[in-house]
N, C-alpha and C positions, 0 to 999 in steps of 0.2 A: 352152064345152063343145062347141058346134056346130062350131067350127073344128077342134077336136081330133078330133071324129067324122069330119069330112071328110078330115082327114089320115090317120086309120086306114083309111078307105075307099080312099083313093089307094094306100096301101102294100099293102093287101090285094089290090087289082087288080094291083099290080106283082109280087106273088108268082107270078103266071102268066106273067111275062116269059120270053122265050126266052133271055135273057142270064143266065148263072150269077151274075155279080156283082150284078145287080139283084135276082134272087131272094134270094140270101143276105143282102144288106144290108137288103132290105125285111123279111125274117123277123126278123133281128136287131133292127131298129128297133122292130118291133111287139112283140117279146118284151120289150124294155126299157121300152116304154110301158105294157104290160099286166101285167107279172110280179107286182107287189106290190099291185095294186089290183083287187079283185073287180068293181067297177062297170065298169072299163075292159075287163076280160075279158069281161063280159057284152055290152058293145058290140061287141067283137071277134067274139064268137059270132054275134050278131044280124046283123052285116055280112057274114057268110060266111067269116070268117077260118079257122075249123076246116076247112071244106070245101076251101079253097084249099091248106092245109097237106097234107091228105090227097091232094089232086090231085097235088102234087109227088111224093108217094111212089108213086102209081099211074099216073104219066104214061105213056100207051100210045105216045106218039110219041117217047119217049126224049129229050125236051127237057131234062129235069132231070138234072143231073150228080150224081155220088156226093156231092159236097160239098153241093149243094142238098138232097138227100135227108137227109143227116146233120143239116144245120141244121134242116130241118123236123121231124125226129124229136126233136131237142133241144128245140125250141119246144113241140112237143106234150107232151113229158115235163114241162117246166117250167110250162106253162099249164094243162094239162088234168087231170093226175092229182092235183092238189090242190084241185080244184073239182068238186063233183057236177054242176053245170050244164054245165060244159065237158066233163066226162066223158060225160054223156048225149049232148051234141051230137056228140062224137067217135064214139061207138058208132053213132049214127044215120047217120053218114057212111060206114059200113062200113069202118072203119079196120083191122079185123083182117085182111081179105083182102090188102091190099097189105103189111101188116106180116108176115104169114105167108110171103108170097112172098119178101120181102126176107130174112127169116131163113132160109128153106130154100135159097135160091139165091144169096144174097150180093149179087148184082148182076143186072142185066138180062142176058138171054142175048145181047143185041146189044152191041157195043162202042160206047160214047159217042164222038161225034166231038169233037175238041179245039176 
């Protein structure tokens, strides 16, 4: 279990990468690891995973691409809305602010660089 927790910690840190492929793959791997197991989701929350996913959505430096944001939203949907503990963690990360911005504006006002 300790090795698996370390693996989650590593992938959670990689969500903050500047590379889209690293962000997307890290989010997808974590989703696969935590989706069906409440205990693994709790570890994900404790290790800061929810905060990292919200950070992808609210990235002020525009490092996160549209694909990264879409992947983060999918992970939030699959991990958080089925678990009261995850949902509480999500709300404490001020998830609604970046969500409302994305819904009202579609994308960032600045064009992402390829």
